TIMIRO-145088 format. One line per field, with one value per atom (N, C-alpha, C): residue number from 1; chain; residue in one letter; atom name; x negated, y, z negated. Coordinates in steps of 0.001 Angstrom, whole numbers, plus 500000, padded with zeros to 6 digits. Layout:
N
seq = NUM ...
mol = A ...
type = A ...
atom = CA ...
px = X ...
py = Y ...
pz = Z ...
This chain:
230
seq = 1 1 1 2 2 2 3 3 3 4 4 4 5 5 5 6 6 6 7 7 7 8 8 8 9 9 9 10 10 10 11 11 11 12 12 12 13 13 13 14 14 14 15 15 15 16 16 16 17 17 17 18 18 18 19 19 19 20 20 20 21 21 21 22 22 22 23 23 23 24 24 24 25 25 25 26 26 26 27 27 27 28 28 28 29 29 29 30 30 30 31 31 31 32 32 32 33 33 33 34 34 34 35 35 35 36 36 36 37 37 37 38 38 38 39 39 39 40 40 40 41 41 41 42 42 42 43 43 43 44 44 44 45 45 45 46 46 46 47 47 47 48 48 48 49 49 49 50 50 50 51 51 51 52 52 52 53 53 53 54 54 54 55 55 55 56 56 56 57 57 57 58 58 58 59 59 59 60 60 60 61 61 61 62 62 62 63 63 63 64 64 64 65 65 65 66 66 66 67 67 67 68 68 68 69 69 69 70 70 70 71 71 71 72 72 72 73 73 73 74 74 74 75 75 75 76 76 76 77 77 77 78 78 78 79 79 79 80 80 80 81 81 81 82 82 82 83 83 83 84 84 84 85 85 85 86 86 86 87 87 87 88 88 88 89 89 89 90 90 90 91 91 91 92 92 92 93 93 93 94 94 94 95 95 95 96 96 96 97 97 97 98 98 98 99 99 99 100 100 100 101 101 101 102 102 102 103 103 103 104 104 104 105 105 105 106 106 106 107 107 107 108 108 108 109 109 109 110 110 110 111 111 111 112 112 112 113 113 113 114 114 114 115 115 115 116 116 116 117 117 117 118 118 118 119 119 119 120 120 120 121 121 121 122 122 122 123 123 123 124 124 124 125 125 125 126 126 126 127 127 127 128 128 128 129 129 129 130 130 130 131 131 131 132 132 132 133 133 133 134 134 134 135 135 135 136 136 136 137 137 137 138 138 138 139 139 139 140 140 140 141 141 141 142 142 142 143 143 143 144 144 144 145 145 145 146 146 146 147 147 147 148 148 148 149 149 149 150 150 150 151 151 151 152 152 152 153 153 153 154 154 154 155 155 155 156 156 156 157 157 157 158 158 158 159 159 159 160 160 160 161 161 161 162 162 162 163 163 163 164 164 164 165 165 165 166 166 166 167 167 167 168 168 168 169 169 169 170 170 170 171 171 171 172 172 172 173 173 173 174 174 174 175 175 175 176 176 176 177 177 177 178 178 178 179 179 179 180 180 180 181 181 181 182 182 182 183 183 183 184 184 184 185 185 185 186 186 186 187 187 187 188 188 188 189 189 189 190 190 190 191 191 191 192 192 192 193 193 193 194 194 194 195 195 195 196 196 196 197 197 197 198 198 198 199 199 199 200 200 200 201 201 201 202 202 202 203 203 203 204 204 204 205 205 205 206 206 206 207 207 207 208 208 208 209 209 209 210 210 210 211 211 211 212 212 212 213 213 213 214 214 214 215 215 215 216 216 216 217 217 217 218 218 218 219 219 219 220 220 220 221 221 221 222 222 222 223 223 223 224 224 224 225 225 225 226 226 226 227 227 227 228 228 228 229 229 229 230 230 230
mol = A A A A A A A A A A A A A A A A A A A A A A A A A A A A A A A A A A A A A A A A A A A A A A A A A A A A A A A A A A A A A A A A A A A A A A A A A A A A A A A A A A A A A A A A A A A A A A A A A A A A A A A A A A A A A A A A A A A A A A A A A A A A A A A A A A A A A A A A A A A A A A A A A A A A A A A A A A A A A A A A A A A A A A A A A A A A A A A A A A A A A A A A A A A A A A A A A A A A A A A A A A A A A A A A A A A A A A A A A A A A A A A A A A A A A A A A A A A A A A A A A A A A A A A A A A A A A A A A A A A A A A A A A A A A A A A A A A A A A A A A A A A A A A A A A A A A A A A A A A A A A A A A A A A A A A A A A A A A A A A A A A A A A A A A A A A A A A A A A A A A A A A A A A A A A A A A A A A A A A A A A A A A A A A A A A A A A A A A A A A A A A A A A A A A A A A A A A A A A A A A A A A A A A A A A A A A A A A A A A A A A A A A A A A A A A A A A A A A A A A A A A A A A A A A A A A A A A A A A A A A A A A A A A A A A A A A A A A A A A A A A A A A A A A A A A A A A A A A A A A A A A A A A A A A A A A A A A A A A A A A A A A A A A A A A A A A A A A A A A A A A A A A A A A A A A A A A A A A A A A A A A A A A A A A A A A A A A A A A A A A A A A A A A A A A A A A A A A A A A A A A A A A A A A A A A A A A A A A A A A A A A A A A A A A A A A A A A A A A A A A A A A A A A A A A A A A A A A A A A A A A A A A A A A A A A A A A A A A A A A A A A A A A A A A A A
type = M M M D D D N N N D D D F F F N N N I I I N N N D D D C C C W W W N N N K K K I I I G G G V V V W W W G G G R R R E E E V V V P P P R R R C C C P P P E E E L L L E E E G G G V V V V V V H H H C C C I I I N N N C C C N N N V V V Y Y Y A A A D D D A A A G G G R R R R R R L L L L L L D D D R R R N N N A A A P P P A A A E E E Y Y Y I I I G G G E E E R R R T T T E E E E E E V V V A A A K K K E E E A A A K K K K K K T T T Q Q Q E E E R R R N N N T T T S S S S S S V V V V V V V V V F F F R R R V V V G G G D D D E E E W W W L L L G G G L L L P P P T T T N N N L L L F F F Q Q Q E E E V V V V V V E E E F F F R R R K K K I I I H H H S S S I I I P P P H H H R R R R R R G G G K K K I I I L L L R R R G G G L L L V V V N N N I I I R R R G G G E E E L L L Q Q Q L L L C C C V V V S S S L L L G G G Q Q Q L L L L L L G G G I I I Q Q Q R R R G G G E E E V V V H H H G G G N N N N N N V V V V V V N N N G G G V V V Y Y Y E E E R R R M M M M M M L L L I I I A A A K K K G G G D D D A A A R R R Y Y Y V V V F F F P P P V V V G G G E E E V V V R R R G G G I I I L L L R R R Y Y Y T T T H H H L L L E E E L L L L L L S S S Q Q Q P P P A A A T T T A A A A A A H H H D D D A A A K K K N N N Y Y Y L L L C C C G G G M M M L L L H H H W W W K K K E E E K K K G G G Q Q Q E E E R R R H H H I I I G G G C C C L L L D D D E E E N N N L L L L L L F F F P P P S S S L L L E E E R R R G G G I I I A A A
atom = N CA C N CA C N CA C N CA C N CA C N CA C N CA C N CA C N CA C N CA C N CA C N CA C N CA C N CA C N CA C N CA C N CA C N CA C N CA C N CA C N CA C N CA C N CA C N CA C N CA C N CA C N CA C N CA C N CA C N CA C N CA C N CA C N CA C N CA C N CA C N CA C N CA C N CA C N CA C N CA C N CA C N CA C N CA C N CA C N CA C N CA C N CA C N CA C N CA C N CA C N CA C N CA C N CA C N CA C N CA C N CA C N CA C N CA C N CA C N CA C N CA C N CA C N CA C N CA C N CA C N CA C N CA C N CA C N CA C N CA C N CA C N CA C N CA C N CA C N CA C N CA C N CA C N CA C N CA C N CA C N CA C N CA C N CA C N CA C N CA C N CA C N CA C N CA C N CA C N CA C N CA C N CA C N CA C N CA C N CA C N CA C N CA C N CA C N CA C N CA C N CA C N CA C N CA C N CA C N CA C N CA C N CA C N CA C N CA C N CA C N CA C N CA C N CA C N CA C N CA C N CA C N CA C N CA C N CA C N CA C N CA C N CA C N CA C N CA C N CA C N CA C N CA C N CA C N CA C N CA C N CA C N CA C N CA C N CA C N CA C N CA C N CA C N CA C N CA C N CA C N CA C N CA C N CA C N CA C N CA C N CA C N CA C N CA C N CA C N CA C N CA C N CA C N CA C N CA C N CA C N CA C N CA C N CA C N CA C N CA C N CA C N CA C N CA C N CA C N CA C N CA C N CA C N CA C N CA C N CA C N CA C N CA C N CA C N CA C N CA C N CA C N CA C N CA C N CA C N CA C N CA C N CA C N CA C N CA C N CA C N CA C N CA C N CA C N CA C N CA C N CA C N CA C N CA C N CA C N CA C N CA C N CA C N CA C N CA C N CA C N CA C N CA C N CA C N CA C N CA C N CA C N CA C N CA C N CA C N CA C N CA C N CA C N CA C N CA C N CA C N CA C N CA C N CA C N CA C N CA C N CA C N CA C N CA C N CA C N CA C N CA C N CA C N CA C N CA C N CA C
px = 369561 369830 371199 371375 372655 373678 374963 376032 376253 375963 376188 375030 373991 372830 372823 373157 373195 372128 371520 370459 370559 370374 370409 368999 368727 367380 367257 367255 367203 365919 364856 363590 363666 364647 364846 365836 366410 367410 366907 366687 366261 364834 364169 362796 361804 360561 359485 359717 360542 360800 362141 362833 364141 364126 365265 365398 366564 367295 368455 368030 368881 368653 369907 369805 368536 367647 366360 365401 365556 365021 365107 364377 365069 364430 363261 363204 362132 360790 360820 359572 358592 359143 358254 357351 357877 357079 356266 356851 356160 355340 355558 354828 355233 355273 355594 356557 357420 358433 357827 356636 356041 355680 355649 355362 356626 357788 359069 359578 360197 360759 361912 362672 363790 363262 362201 361587 361010 360333 359738 360807 361910 362989 363657 363834 364430 363535 362225 361288 361380 361486 361596 362892 363980 365261 365223 364524 364419 363643 362559 361741 362399 363220 363846 365135 365658 366937 366773 367885 367875 367623 366818 366517 367774 368039 369200 369098 370251 370277 369590 369775 369150 367626 367123 365674 365123 365826 365378 365367 366412 366470 365315 365017 363925 362579 362352 361081 360934 362037 361999 361595 362155 361834 360365 359867 358468 357523 357845 357003 357007 358186 358285 357436 357456 356652 355160 354765 353357 352917 353812 353492 353308 354147 354035 352710 352317 351046 349878 349946 348886 348803 349962 349984 349389 349723 349189 347675 347169 345723 345020 345725 345134 345461 345981 346369 345204 345016 344029 344766 344033 344662 343686 344241 343447 344107 343293 343804 343968 345169 345491 345329 344609 344401 344351 344438 344442 343232 342548 341464 341878 342056 342603 343996 344232 345519 345473 344372 344194 344428 345192 345412 344420 343709 342656 342838 342151 342197 340843 340518 339308 339697 338963 339290 339399 340415 340716 339556 338814 337747 336587 336528 335451 335687 336937 337281 337017 336295 335999 336965 337299 338137 338686 339870 340462 340661 340089 340117 340597 340885 341216 340007 340281 339190 338241 336952 335928 335021 334371 333418 332228 331828 330696 329459 328426 327180 326186 325677 324737 323404 322713 321391 320351 319415 318392 317648 317562 316812 317398 318655 319262 320714 320892 322248 322370 323375 323601 325086 325432 326843 327584 326916 327583 327418 326218 325977 326428 327359 327877 327276 326792 326203 326454 326567 326797 328104 328758 330010 329910 330392 330360 331607 331385 332478 332210 332997 332848 331415 330815 329489 328348 328641 327590 327670 326519 326465 326463 327411 327544 327379 326831 326679 328050 328266 329521 329271 330062 329895 331196 331098 332260 332579 333677 334098 334568 335145 335610 334498 333330 332190 331636 331530 331000 331869 333182 334109 334534 334072 334431 335889 336499 337919 338064 338865 339096 339880 339611 340248 340076 338893 338628 338017 337804 337190 338254 337982 338865 338115 338753 338038 338530 339460 339897 341208 341780 343011 344233 344303 345455 346609 347810 349000 349932 350245 351139 352290 353487 354678 354509 353892 353732 352616 351809 350704 349407 348700 347437 346256 345274 344029 343240 342524 341828 340401 339655 338335 338346 337681 337669 336230 336010 334682 334683 333792 333681 332273 332144 330842 330726 329509 329180 327733 327513 326156 325670 324513 323967 324415 325087 325511 326839 326864 328077 328255 329479 329750 331110 331180 332440 332780 334054 334451 335847 336075 337380 338361 339625 340681 341863 342654 343812 344967 345008 346130 345798 346223 346109 347510 347743 349101 349374 348380 348593 347926 348346 347750 348676 348103 348851 348293 349150 348747 349133 348301 348555 347890 348349 347702 346842 345906 344989 345727 346890 347672 348274 348412 348980 347937 346676 345611 345503 345817 345865 344548 344316 343138 343307 342223 342282 342532 343297 343600 342354 342262 341102 341119 342268 342402 341961 341488 341062 339967 340175 339300 338097 338251 337163 336268 335213 334194 334675 335826 336333 336474 336733 336927 335687 334522 333282 333118 333999 333885 335097 336001 337227 337093 337713 337796 339184 340093 341444 342413 343657 344715 345870 346544 347735 348917 350047 351275 352038 352293 352914 354176 355293 356564 357002 357189 357537 358559 359702 360767 361132 361240 361635 360524 359339 358204 357266 356784 355837 354454 353478 352102 351192 350128 349084 347861 347459 346356 345098 344061 342784 341986 341755 341027 339525 338827 337394 336628 335605 334746 333642 333680 332704 331269 331095 329753 329162 330001 329538 329474 330421 330526 329367 329054 328043 326654 326187 324881 324848 325954 326004 325956 326626 326551 325132 324493 323113 322186 322369 321538 321866 323149 323572 323064 322736 322263 320741 320092 318623 317954
py = 123971 124066 124682 125568 126182 125123 125418 124472 124348 125451 125438 124803 124436 123856 122354 121631 120172 119593 118550 117918 116407 115712 114255 113739 113433 112970 111475 111137 109734 109053 109814 109226 108642 109156 108620 107452 107141 106064 104894 105170 104087 104278 105311 105576 104942 105440 104827 104962 105944 106116 105526 104892 104325 102808 102271 100814 100233 101092 100605 099833 098941 098168 098283 098250 098053 099300 099116 100206 101078 102276 103227 102650 102592 102026 102869 104162 105038 104721 104011 103737 102912 102089 101250 102096 103253 104090 105155 105739 106850 106380 105101 104476 105050 106384 107020 108187 108478 109525 110910 111157 112486 112760 111741 111916 112047 112032 112026 113447 113732 115053 115390 114404 114638 115172 114560 114987 116399 116688 117996 119077 118769 119736 120059 119039 119261 120163 119964 120811 122268 122505 123885 124528 123791 124322 124643 123797 124013 125290 125527 126721 127993 127886 129062 129484 128680 129003 130164 130814 131879 131299 132011 131539 131622 130595 130612 131756 132269 133390 133003 131744 131290 131325 130943 130936 132361 133288 134686 135259 134919 135399 134888 133599 133002 133609 133775 134331 135794 136551 137949 138052 137165 137163 136800 135824 135418 136547 137232 138341 139477 139748 140814 140497 139223 138820 138956 138560 138642 140107 140962 142387 142994 142556 143053 142618 141350 140860 141647 141919 142685 144084 144694 146043 146052 145013 144934 144772 144007 143821 145125 146006 147256 148421 148113 149150 149510 150807 151304 152027 152409 153137 154135 155226 156250 156594 157036 157614 159105 159599 160999 161811 162926 163792 165246 166149 167574 168258 169044 169908 171330 172188 173509 173359 173947 173820 172832 172126 171217 169771 169050 167617 166837 165931 165164 163676 162886 161443 160818 159791 158998 157528 156686 155258 154637 153828 153232 152419 151747 150863 151607 152938 153714 153989 153893 154329 153244 153658 152775 152999 154258 154547 155971 156148 157469 157646 158728 158914 160318 160523 161858 162766 164056 165016 164853 164726 164549 165768 165924 167011 166810 167896 167848 168358 167529 167886 168405 169580 170171 169434 169483 168860 169974 169952 170999 171151 172387 172734 172083 171575 170949 171420 172636 173132 173851 173481 174104 174235 174624 174791 173453 172432 171135 170271 170171 169366 170139 169556 170232 169678 168434 167866 166377 165877 164455 164265 163152 162808 161378 161155 159828 159055 157997 157125 155728 155336 154013 153763 154766 154613 154812 155076 155311 156749 157407 158765 158751 159480 159543 160985 161159 162487 163067 164306 164987 166065 166042 166991 167754 168808 169628 169516 168847 168782 170148 170917 172241 173107 173053 173832 173287 171968 171368 171683 171611 171793 173245 174121 175531 175802 175057 175218 176151 177171 178115 177447 177868 177323 175813 175368 173942 173432 174307 173890 173542 172501 172100 172293 172858 173241 172537 171642 170952 170235 169764 168991 169893 170661 171521 170690 171029 170332 171349 171157 172053 171235 171505 170778 169270 168875 167449 166794 167565 167030 167232 166168 166220 166252 167104 167096 165845 165307 164040 164124 163081 162891 161549 161506 160304 159850 158552 157963 157179 157578 156882 156313 155259 154614 154048 154147 153529 153105 151812 151314 151649 152267 152668 154061 154773 156146 156134 156846 156951 158403 158912 160306 160417 161358 161721 163130 163368 164732 165013 166234 166608 166964 166662 166988 167580 168362 168976 168017 166975 166039 164802 163655 162391 161964 161783 161507 160018 159253 157818 157304 156130 155459 155606 155977 156123 155155 154282 153333 153893 153605 154143 153255 153393 152734 153774 153321 154234 155119 154662 155480 156690 156602 157708 158747 158450 159381 160447 161692 162790 163561 164258 165108 166303 166767 167912 169182 170113 171351 172214 172857 173714 174981 175279 176508 176347 175148 174930 175930 176637 177760 177377 176455 176153 175037 174759 173805 172359 172095 170718 170130 170988 170491 169762 170090 169447 168048 167675 166377 165477 165915 165154 164214 163061 162127 162176 162948 163067 163566 163717 164193 163200 163121 162294 163166 162877 163583 162725 163272 162494 163200 162484 163019 162249 162942 162293 163134 162519 163179 164535 164555 165772 166762 166499 167391 166825 167709 167302 167847 166980 167378 166891 167641 167216 166831 165582 165035 165016 165699 165665 164449 163529 162296 162541 162452 162705 161515 161806 160779 160441 159243 158846 158896 158639 158636 160040 161053 162433 162969 162543 163078 162654 161358 160869 161448 161511 162146 163605 164317 165724 165870 164982 165023 164735 163785 163451 164644 165340 166515 167640 167718 168806 168703 167498 167341 167241 167238 167093 168339
pz = 391672 393106 393337 394379 394680 395031 394674 394977 396474 397224 398669 399431 398737 399405 399175 400219 400141 401047 400599 401381 401212 402287 402249 401986 400714 400358 400615 401893 402291 401833 401668 401228 399804 399024 397677 397653 398808 398885 399732 401024 401906 402384 401812 402204 401245 401269 400481 398975 398556 397131 396703 397640 397344 397236 396767 396590 397389 398102 398826 400082 400473 401698 402555 403873 404595 404518 404731 404689 405929 405880 406995 408206 409368 410567 411075 410664 411146 410495 409352 408633 409459 410365 411172 412052 412485 413363 412623 411532 410849 409659 409237 408140 406776 406656 405371 405620 404642 404798 405032 404487 404651 406106 406928 408343 409173 408529 409229 409414 410568 410841 409908 409480 408564 407223 406739 405472 405608 406733 406962 407092 407796 407972 406633 405817 404501 403647 403767 403020 403440 404749 405244 404769 404814 404355 402863 402112 400674 400361 401095 400856 401359 402409 403003 402313 401434 400789 399817 399489 398498 397109 396322 394970 394103 393305 392406 391400 390983 390025 388718 388295 387051 387150 388332 388541 388511 389192 389209 387804 387031 385651 384811 384968 384202 384590 385878 386340 385912 385972 385541 384084 383273 381842 381617 382367 382236 382644 383745 384210 383191 382604 381606 380384 379961 378806 379113 380321 380700 380804 381333 381429 380041 379090 377719 377096 377347 376821 377409 378720 379376 378796 378562 377993 376599 375803 374456 374468 375452 375551 375909 376637 377077 376145 374965 374022 373102 372891 371941 370823 369785 368683 368093 367582 366914 365587 364641 363403 363652 363392 363661 362382 362476 361321 361783 360813 361131 360519 361339 360875 361227 360206 360473 361055 362205 362885 364040 364174 365301 364887 365727 365513 366358 365689 366347 366090 366884 366700 366959 366172 366370 366382 367137 367196 365811 365636 364333 363780 364651 364184 363527 363685 363072 361596 361149 359808 358767 357733 356614 355458 355222 354064 354163 353549 353368 351865 351311 349859 349525 348229 347765 347920 347896 348015 346834 347143 346117 346042 344914 344744 345671 346314 347236 346512 346442 345769 346805 346556 347500 347472 348595 348721 348711 347771 347708 349034 349502 350711 351980 351877 353055 353177 353536 353680 355015 355760 357047 357310 358525 358861 358907 359413 359578 358337 357803 356612 355375 354635 353444 352160 352188 350992 350894 349658 349403 348643 348923 348257 347734 346532 345921 346352 347119 347557 347012 346002 345374 344895 344269 343688 344656 345926 346907 347409 347502 348014 349541 350105 351556 352016 353203 353766 354102 353670 353954 354999 356063 357163 357392 358151 358479 359967 360279 361678 362152 361221 361593 362133 361490 361949 363260 363355 364577 365776 365596 366708 366901 366013 366153 365894 364968 364653 363462 363627 362545 361417 360207 359011 358951 359394 359401 358123 357144 355896 354866 354078 352994 351700 350713 349503 348243 348323 347114 347303 346169 346229 346343 347414 347649 348178 347744 348190 348815 350095 350801 351362 350893 351348 351194 350082 349811 350589 351312 352109 351344 351110 350361 351318 350973 351718 351348 352313 352120 352649 352323 352916 353635 354777 355598 355800 355639 355827 357127 358043 359319 359446 360247 360421 361824 362355 363640 363574 363595 363419 362019 361927 360628 360209 361088 360783 360034 358892 358081 357654 357843 357500 356819 355882 355245 355704 356005 356343 355780 355317 354775 355884 355654 356617 355862 356562 355936 355762 356606 356553 357361 356884 357632 358014 359312 359785 359949 360341 360524 361782 362213 363374 364575 365695 366944 367976 368478 369520 370882 371883 373214 374260 375481 376611 377324 378112 378791 379799 380265 381182 380473 379155 378379 377984 378207 377847 378937 378575 379530 379551 380630 380722 379791 379223 378328 379120 378549 379274 379447 380575 380861 380014 379383 378607 377162 376761 375376 375024 373894 373573 372725 371794 370872 371405 370640 371093 371082 370517 370469 371862 372851 374218 374731 374168 374600 374026 373106 372448 372700 373552 373783 374977 374847 375982 376609 376005 376541 375485 375904 375017 375008 373869 373755 373359 373955 373603 372599 371437 370350 369899 369961 369510 368280 367180 365921 365183 364874 364109 364704 366029 366715 366949 366401 366597 367658 368511 369550 369227 369334 369061 370179 370385 371316 370497 370626 369845 370708 370233 370936 370510 371438 371115 371246 370119 370104 370665 371436 372023 371014 370473 369455 369973 371269 371844 371959 371886 371865 370439 369616 368263 367365 367335 366408 366678 367929 368174 367749 367945 367547 366039 365313 363860 363378 364026 363650 363872 365000 365259 364291 363897 363040 361607 361175 359799 359738 360887 360908 360350
């Protein structure tokens, strides 16, 4: 309570909550302190006073903590990788594994632009596809364990329901967390077919470098991969 705010809490002394005598003479008429004008006036003064600085500080801190919790609940994440010269992202929950580049085994009578063959991942053969071909990205093909400036080409295994696909990438950058407010609309000037599979763009600044990450829509990508290997 502010030092300048003084109130005579007679109800705690000679009223129904007090023990002092003589008792308040008004009790005979009002029966209880809550029916008394003195009690009501004190309540109004208490509510109308300026909030103490300590109270404002405490409430500000509580609101900030709650806002942070809300933001965390609304946070999503993508795994960022490069295909050709394009930086892309897919939801983290889709990824099963990231492995070194593996030999791709062709499938007799089943070769197309998107389906590249089979890859052995931990003793299981998985379908290997080309995102570069699907998205129309130039130089989107990876052909082996090339190392450029310490960056290794990798293969990524993703899964949704019963669908599982492996695809080669030029580089895996890591996990990027974002809020939905940070997801930007894709530019209308996007030239390749990737624009048809994006749900938005993210602006990522890392070590002085700025990148635009195209976030792929899993609900568009997986059906297209299924059609592409049929």
